C-alpha positions as CSV (number, residue, x, y, z in Angstrom):
1,M,-0.4,-0.2,0.0
2,T,1.5,3.2,-0.9
3,G,2.2,5.2,2.2
4,T,2.7,2.6,4.3
5,A,6.0,0.8,5.4
6,D,7.1,-2.1,3.3
7,G,5.7,-5.4,4.4
8,A,3.1,-3.9,6.7
9,D,0.2,-5.7,7.2
10,V,-3.3,-4.4,5.6
11,V,-6.8,-5.3,6.0
12,V,-8.3,-6.2,2.8
13,R,-11.8,-5.3,1.8
14,S,-13.5,-6.7,-1.3
15,R,-17.1,-5.5,-2.6
16,R,-19.0,-5.8,-5.9
17,Y,-21.8,-3.2,-6.4
18,L,-25.2,-3.8,-8.1
19,L,-27.9,-1.6,-9.6
20,D,-31.3,-3.4,-10.1
21,G,-29.2,-6.8,-9.6
22,K,-26.8,-6.0,-12.5
23,P,-23.2,-5.7,-10.9
24,M,-22.0,-2.1,-12.1
25,E,-18.3,-2.0,-10.0
26,T,-15.9,-3.9,-8.0
27,A,-13.9,-2.1,-5.4
28,V,-10.9,-3.4,-3.3
29,S,-9.9,-1.4,-0.4
30,Y,-6.5,-1.8,1.8
31,I,-6.5,-0.1,5.2
32,P,-3.4,-0.3,7.4
33,A,-3.9,-3.4,9.9
34,D,-2.8,-1.3,13.1
35,L,-5.8,1.3,11.9
36,A,-8.6,-1.1,11.4
37,K,-7.8,-3.3,14.5
38,G,-10.6,-3.3,17.2
39,T,-13.1,-1.6,14.9
40,P,-15.7,-3.2,12.4
41,I,-13.8,-2.3,9.2
42,S,-13.3,-5.7,8.5
43,D,-17.1,-6.9,8.8
44,P,-19.0,-6.9,5.7
45,N,-20.8,-3.7,6.9
46,P,-18.7,-1.7,9.1
47,G,-21.6,0.5,9.9
48,P,-22.9,4.0,9.1
49,G,-20.3,6.0,7.0
50,G,-18.3,3.0,6.3
51,S,-14.6,2.4,6.7
52,Y,-14.2,6.3,6.8
53,A,-16.7,6.7,9.7
54,R,-14.5,3.9,11.8
55,L,-11.3,5.6,10.8
56,E,-12.4,9.2,11.8
57,E,-13.7,7.6,15.4
58,Q,-10.0,6.2,15.7
59,G,-9.0,10.0,15.4
60,H,-7.9,9.8,11.8
61,T,-9.5,12.7,10.2
62,L,-9.7,12.7,6.7
63,A,-7.7,15.5,5.1
64,R,-7.4,14.7,1.5
65,F,-7.8,12.1,-1.5
66,T,-6.1,11.4,-4.5
67,E,-7.3,9.9,-7.6
68,D,-6.1,8.5,-10.6
69,V,-8.2,7.5,-13.3
70,S,-7.7,5.5,-16.2
71,A,-9.8,3.5,-18.7
72,R,-9.1,0.0,-20.3
73,M,-10.1,-2.8,-21.8
74,P,-11.3,-5.4,-18.9
75,T,-9.6,-8.6,-18.0
76,P,-11.2,-11.6,-18.6
77,E,-12.1,-12.2,-15.0
78,E,-13.5,-8.5,-14.6
79,T,-15.5,-9.3,-17.9
80,R,-17.4,-12.1,-16.0
81,V,-17.5,-10.4,-12.5
82,L,-19.1,-7.4,-13.9
83,S,-21.2,-9.3,-16.6
84,L,-19.8,-6.7,-19.4
85,R,-20.9,-6.9,-23.1
86,P,-18.2,-7.7,-25.5
87,G,-16.4,-4.4,-26.2
88,V,-17.3,-2.5,-23.1
89,P,-14.2,-1.2,-21.4
90,V,-13.8,-0.5,-17.8
91,F,-12.8,2.8,-15.6
92,R,-10.0,2.0,-13.0
93,L,-10.0,4.6,-10.1
94,V,-7.4,4.4,-7.7
95,R,-8.1,6.9,-4.4
96,T,-5.8,7.0,-1.9
97,A,-7.2,8.5,1.4
98,Y,-4.8,10.6,4.0
99,D,-5.4,11.8,7.3
100,M,-4.4,15.1,8.6
101,D,-1.0,13.8,9.7
102,G,-0.5,13.0,5.9
103,R,-0.7,9.1,6.7
104,A,-2.3,6.9,3.8
105,V,-5.1,5.4,6.0
106,E,-6.8,3.5,2.9
107,V,-6.2,2.7,-0.9
108,C,-9.1,2.1,-2.8
109,D,-9.0,0.2,-6.2
110,T,-12.2,0.5,-8.0
111,V,-13.0,-0.9,-11.4
112,M,-16.3,0.2,-13.1
113,A,-18.1,-0.8,-16.2
114,A,-17.6,2.0,-18.3
115,D,-21.1,2.3,-20.0
116,A,-22.5,2.6,-16.5
117,Y,-20.9,5.8,-15.6
118,L,-20.1,9.5,-16.0
119,L,-17.2,10.5,-14.3
120,S,-17.6,14.1,-13.4
121,Y,-15.3,16.5,-11.6
122,E,-15.5,20.3,-10.6
123,L,-12.1,21.8,-9.9
124,P,-11.4,25.3,-8.4
125,A,-10.1,28.0,-11.0
126,H,-7.4,29.3,-8.5
């Protein structure tokens, strides 16, 4: 995980999101094990507000995120898991969440069916 010591233990959370029963995206989060210890972060449902709320309850107030977005053709496994039609590409979004101390508290690797999403961003002009 970027921003953690090499070899540091992480909790891995894998999810698949559906819309009207149709798979739309997969997401795999990597959270430093020392931050997840004693929390429901590794549970299928970590509670209201999800993992970020649990991290903030542990004193890791979120300060910023970075996101890297790319588009590509899916792997055979992604095609199967997302039930993609032939020729449908995917977006890959890798988001890193940092706390106020600059520590990476989560990396989330998301793969989305490109025909199901519009990625829209608003950025300040200054």
